[in-house]
C-alpha positions as CSV (number, residue, x, y, z in Angstrom):
1,M,0.9,3.5,-9.1
2,L,0.4,5.3,-6.0
3,N,-3.6,7.3,-6.5
4,R,-4.9,9.8,-4.4
5,R,-7.0,7.5,-1.7
6,I,-3.2,6.0,-0.8
7,L,-1.6,9.7,-1.2
8,R,-4.2,11.3,1.0
9,I,-4.1,8.8,4.0
10,K,0.2,8.9,3.2
11,A,-0.3,13.0,4.1
12,F,-2.5,13.0,6.8
13,K,0.1,9.8,8.9
14,V,2.1,12.8,8.0
15,L,0.6,15.3,9.6
16,Y,-1.2,14.0,12.3
17,S,2.4,12.5,13.8
18,N,3.6,16.5,13.4
19,A,0.7,17.8,15.6
20,I,1.6,14.8,17.9
21,A,5.2,15.7,17.8
22,E,5.0,19.6,17.1
23,N,8.3,19.0,15.7
24,L,8.2,18.9,12.0
25,S,9.3,21.5,9.4
26,L,7.6,21.5,6.6
27,A,10.5,20.6,4.4
28,Q,11.2,17.7,7.0
29,A,7.3,16.0,6.6
30,Q,7.8,16.7,2.8
31,S,10.6,14.8,2.6
32,Q,9.3,11.8,5.0
33,L,5.9,12.4,2.2
34,D,8.2,11.3,0.0
35,M,10.1,8.6,1.9
36,A,6.6,6.8,2.4
37,C,5.6,7.1,-1.0
38,E,9.0,5.5,-1.9
39,A,8.5,3.1,1.1
40,T,5.7,1.5,-0.6
41,R,6.6,0.7,-3.4
42,D,9.7,-1.0,-2.0
43,L,7.0,-3.1,-0.5
44,Y,5.8,-3.9,-3.6
45,V,9.2,-5.1,-4.9
46,Y,9.8,-7.5,-1.4
47,M,6.5,-8.9,-1.6
48,L,7.8,-9.8,-5.4
49,G,10.4,-11.0,-4.3
50,I,9.0,-13.8,-1.9
51,V,8.6,-15.9,-5.0
52,S,12.0,-17.4,-5.2
53,P,12.8,-17.6,-1.5
54,L,9.1,-20.1,-1.7
55,T,10.5,-21.8,-4.2
56,K,13.9,-22.6,-2.6
57,I,11.9,-23.4,0.3
58,A,9.8,-26.3,-2.0
59,R,13.4,-27.8,-3.6
60,D,15.5,-28.0,-0.5
61,R,12.5,-30.0,1.2
62,I,12.4,-32.5,-2.0
63,E,16.5,-32.9,-2.1
64,S,15.9,-33.1,2.0
65,A,13.6,-36.1,1.6
66,K,15.8,-38.1,-1.3
67,T,18.5,-38.6,1.3
68,K,16.2,-39.8,4.6
69,F,17.2,-43.2,5.5
70,N,14.6,-45.0,3.5
71,P,12.4,-42.9,1.4
72,T,9.3,-43.8,-0.2
73,E,8.8,-43.8,-4.1
74,E,7.0,-40.3,-4.3
75,E,10.4,-38.9,-2.4
76,L,12.4,-40.3,-4.5
77,N,10.0,-39.7,-7.4
78,P,9.1,-35.9,-7.1
79,N,6.5,-34.0,-8.1
80,M,9.1,-30.9,-9.5
81,K,6.6,-28.5,-10.7
82,F,6.4,-26.2,-7.7
83,A,10.1,-26.3,-7.3
84,E,10.7,-25.4,-11.4
85,N,8.1,-23.2,-11.3
86,A,8.5,-20.5,-14.8
87,L,7.9,-17.2,-12.8
88,A,10.9,-17.7,-10.0
89,K,12.8,-18.1,-12.9
90,L,12.1,-15.4,-15.1
91,L,12.4,-12.9,-12.1
92,D,15.4,-14.9,-11.2
93,S,16.7,-14.2,-14.2
94,D,15.5,-11.0,-14.7
95,V,18.4,-8.1,-14.3
96,D,16.3,-5.1,-13.4
97,F,14.0,-6.6,-10.7
98,Q,17.6,-8.5,-9.3
99,K,19.7,-5.1,-9.0
100,I,16.5,-3.6,-7.3
101,L,16.6,-6.1,-4.7
102,S,19.9,-5.5,-3.9
103,K,20.6,-1.9,-4.0
104,K,17.2,-1.8,-1.4
105,K,18.5,-4.9,0.2
106,L,14.8,-6.7,0.1
107,S,15.8,-9.7,1.2
108,W,14.2,-12.8,2.5
109,D,17.0,-14.8,4.0
110,Q,17.1,-13.9,7.6
111,F,12.9,-15.0,8.0
112,D,13.4,-18.7,6.9
113,I,10.9,-19.8,9.4
114,F,8.6,-17.4,8.0
115,L,8.8,-18.9,4.9
116,K,8.8,-22.5,5.7
117,K,5.6,-22.0,7.5
118,V,4.0,-19.9,4.4
119,M,5.4,-23.1,1.9
120,T,3.5,-25.9,4.7
121,S,0.2,-23.6,4.6
122,V,0.3,-23.2,0.8
123,A,1.0,-27.4,0.8
124,S,-1.7,-28.1,2.5
125,K,-4.8,-26.3,0.3
126,E,-7.0,-27.8,-2.1
127,Y,-5.7,-24.2,-4.6
128,Y,-2.0,-25.9,-4.6
129,A,-3.3,-30.0,-4.8
130,E,-4.7,-28.9,-7.9
131,Y,-2.3,-27.2,-9.4
132,M,0.1,-30.2,-8.6
133,A,-2.0,-32.8,-10.1
134,S,-2.2,-30.5,-13.8
135,P,-0.5,-32.4,-16.2
136,T,0.5,-29.0,-17.7
137,A,3.3,-26.9,-16.9
138,S,3.1,-22.7,-17.6
139,L,3.8,-19.8,-16.4
140,K,0.4,-19.2,-17.2
141,E,-0.7,-21.8,-14.2
142,D,2.4,-20.6,-12.2
143,C,1.3,-16.9,-11.8
144,R,-2.3,-18.0,-11.1
145,L,-1.2,-20.2,-8.5
146,F,1.3,-17.2,-7.0
147,T,-2.1,-14.9,-7.2
148,R,-3.8,-17.1,-4.9
149,I,-0.2,-17.0,-2.5
150,F,-0.2,-13.4,-2.2
151,E,-4.4,-13.8,-1.7
152,E,-4.6,-15.8,0.6
153,E,-1.8,-16.4,2.6
154,F,-0.5,-13.1,3.1
155,V,-3.6,-10.8,4.2
156,D,-4.4,-10.7,7.4
157,N,-0.8,-12.7,8.6
158,E,0.6,-11.8,11.9
159,D,4.2,-13.0,11.2
160,L,4.1,-11.2,8.6
161,E,2.7,-8.1,9.8
162,R,5.4,-8.3,12.5
163,I,8.4,-8.5,9.9
164,L,7.4,-5.8,8.2
165,E,6.8,-3.3,11.0
166,D,10.5,-4.2,11.8
167,R,11.9,-4.0,8.4
168,S,10.0,-0.4,8.0
169,I,8.4,2.3,10.0
170,Y,6.5,3.1,6.4
171,W,5.2,-0.1,5.4
172,N,2.5,0.2,7.7
173,D,-1.1,-0.6,6.5
174,D,0.7,-0.6,3.1
175,L,0.4,-4.7,2.5
176,A,-2.9,-5.0,1.1
177,Y,-2.1,-2.4,-2.0
178,S,1.0,-3.6,-2.5
179,L,-0.2,-6.9,-2.9
180,T,-3.2,-5.6,-5.0
181,W,-0.2,-4.8,-7.4
182,C,2.2,-7.9,-7.2
183,C,-1.5,-9.5,-8.6
184,K,-1.9,-7.2,-11.2
185,T,1.6,-7.8,-12.1
186,L,1.2,-11.2,-12.4
187,K,-1.4,-10.5,-14.5
188,S,1.0,-9.0,-16.7
189,F,3.1,-11.9,-16.7
190,E,0.9,-14.3,-17.7
191,K,0.5,-11.7,-21.0
192,G,3.8,-12.3,-22.1
193,E,5.1,-9.1,-20.6
194,T,8.7,-8.3,-18.8
195,W,9.0,-6.5,-15.2
196,K,9.1,-3.4,-15.0
197,Q,9.9,-1.4,-12.5
198,L,6.5,0.8,-11.7
199,P,6.1,4.8,-11.7
200,L,5.4,6.0,-9.1
201,Y,2.4,7.7,-9.1
202,Q,-0.5,6.8,-11.3
203,S,-0.5,10.4,-13.0
204,D,3.1,8.9,-14.1
205,M,1.7,5.8,-15.8
206,I,-1.1,7.7,-17.5
207,G,0.9,10.1,-19.1
208,G,-0.4,13.0,-21.3
209,P,-0.2,16.8,-20.8
210,D,-4.1,17.0,-19.8
211,V,-2.8,14.5,-16.6
212,E,-2.3,16.3,-13.0
213,S,0.2,15.2,-11.6
214,D,0.2,12.9,-8.3
215,Q,2.9,14.1,-6.5
216,A,2.4,17.8,-7.1
217,F,-1.3,17.5,-5.5
218,V,-0.2,15.5,-2.1
219,R,3.0,18.3,-1.9
220,K,0.9,21.1,-2.2
221,L,-1.4,19.5,0.1
222,L,0.6,18.6,2.9
223,Q,2.1,22.6,1.8
224,S,-1.8,23.8,2.6
225,A,-2.5,21.7,5.7
226,F,1.0,22.7,7.6
227,A,0.6,26.8,6.6
228,G,-3.5,26.7,7.1
229,Y,-3.1,24.6,10.7
230,D,-3.8,26.4,13.2
231,R,-6.5,28.4,11.6
232,Y,-7.9,25.4,10.8
233,L,-7.9,24.1,14.1
234,S,-9.5,27.6,15.4
235,M,-12.7,27.0,13.0
236,I,-12.6,23.4,14.2
237,S,-12.6,24.2,17.5
238,E,-15.2,26.9,18.0
239,A,-17.6,25.2,15.8
240,V,-18.0,22.6,18.2
241,T,-19.2,22.4,21.8
242,G,-18.3,21.3,24.8
243,W,-14.4,20.6,22.4
244,E,-12.2,18.5,24.9
245,K,-8.5,19.7,24.5
246,E,-7.2,16.0,24.0
247,R,-9.3,15.5,21.2
248,L,-7.6,18.9,19.2
249,F,-5.0,16.2,18.3
250,S,-7.2,13.4,17.5
251,T,-7.0,11.3,13.5
252,D,-10.5,13.1,13.0
253,V,-9.4,16.4,13.8
254,A,-6.0,15.6,11.2
255,L,-8.8,14.8,8.7
256,I,-10.7,17.3,8.7
257,V,-7.9,19.8,8.5
258,L,-6.8,18.1,4.8
259,G,-10.4,18.3,3.5
260,L,-10.1,22.3,4.4
261,A,-6.7,22.3,2.9
262,E,-7.9,20.3,-0.2
263,A,-11.3,21.9,-0.6
264,S,-9.0,25.4,-0.3
265,T,-6.2,24.9,-2.4
266,F,-7.6,22.5,-5.6
267,P,-10.4,24.6,-7.2
268,T,-11.0,21.5,-10.0
269,I,-11.4,19.2,-7.2
270,P,-15.2,18.4,-6.5
271,L,-16.2,19.3,-2.8
272,K,-18.7,15.6,-2.3
273,V,-15.0,14.1,-3.6
274,T,-13.0,15.8,-1.4
275,I,-15.8,15.3,1.6
276,N,-16.1,11.6,0.4
277,E,-12.1,10.6,1.0
278,Y,-11.7,11.9,4.1
279,V,-15.0,10.6,5.7
280,E,-13.8,6.6,4.0
281,I,-10.8,7.0,5.6
282,S,-12.0,7.9,8.9
283,K,-13.2,4.4,8.5
284,F,-10.5,2.9,9.1
285,Y,-7.9,5.3,11.0
286,G,-10.4,6.8,13.2
287,T,-12.9,5.1,16.5
288,Q,-16.7,4.2,15.9
289,K,-18.1,8.2,15.3
290,S,-15.7,9.3,13.4
291,R,-17.2,8.9,10.1
292,S,-20.5,10.9,11.2
293,F,-18.2,13.6,13.0
294,V,-15.6,14.1,10.0
295,N,-18.4,14.7,7.7
296,G,-20.4,16.2,8.7
297,L,-18.1,19.2,10.4
298,L,-15.7,19.1,7.3
299,D,-19.0,19.6,5.7
300,R,-20.6,22.2,7.8
301,L,-17.3,24.3,7.6
302,I,-16.5,24.2,3.9
303,Q,-19.8,25.6,3.5
304,S,-19.4,28.2,6.0
305,M,-16.4,28.8,3.9
306,V,-18.0,29.2,0.8
307,N,-20.2,31.3,1.4
308,D,-17.4,33.3,2.7
309,G,-15.8,33.5,-0.3
310,K,-13.0,31.7,0.8
311,I,-13.4,28.6,-1.5
312,V,-14.3,29.2,-5.3
313,K,-13.8,26.0,-8.0
314,E,-13.8,26.2,-11.5
315,G,-16.2,24.7,-13.8
316,K,-19.9,23.5,-13.0
317,G,-21.2,20.9,-10.5
318,L,-17.9,21.2,-8.1
319,M,-19.7,22.7,-5.5
């Protein structure tokens, strides 16, 4: 599930938090990293688990309308397509999925107001009207509808962001990635596949004796950054004129330290890949000047380490 870009981000967050607080041992940092990785998969399951609660809101509204003092003909004979969608039934009957929801306590029960707000928004959209007007009913249609819901109702949803922030400190910034995997799962349902818990790391999904472990990669990356932090920090400080002490704990520095640790530790990862990865991450976690700062300084320091023989790559085209 987790690709190396996400893993680099998680290692960066742990390293940055330690640079600020200076209170983590390596063992504690790696434990925090493992929990952060597992939390992304939990969020994926949690968001996929919203299907049934939303469906229940629709059913409850239909039943409530029927009991009105003077219900309309439409309220007495409602369109039950969404309220009886096959996707909710599929997930409700999946023993493994329900076990994980229960074990992880991933419930939407206390967020009734949010669910009603989402359902009201969905019901107002043209894509929902088209779905309801279709004379056919199928799991494929239901999956495609919920794909639209995942894509259009949850991204940049401030109410949802507050809920997730309150539920887990590790879910910050993971929503978009988790929703992507929810949509991939819905596509697998369209093909008739059953739900299976995703392997935590993409290398585990690919498998094979020649596939490098992503778990080993991110743990080794964090370990190397911790071990060499003071040395890399000194290199950064010496390379920059007019250095402000406060910037020693900036996100830029944490990214550059990770970049130097990666370039030094992994002989088969091309230097261009390493530099580009941390430059891309700096766009989201730094300032407007971070991209050029990280790119220029990381490139210069890596080249200096190459010249000094402190970075050695295996194979052609990696330097």
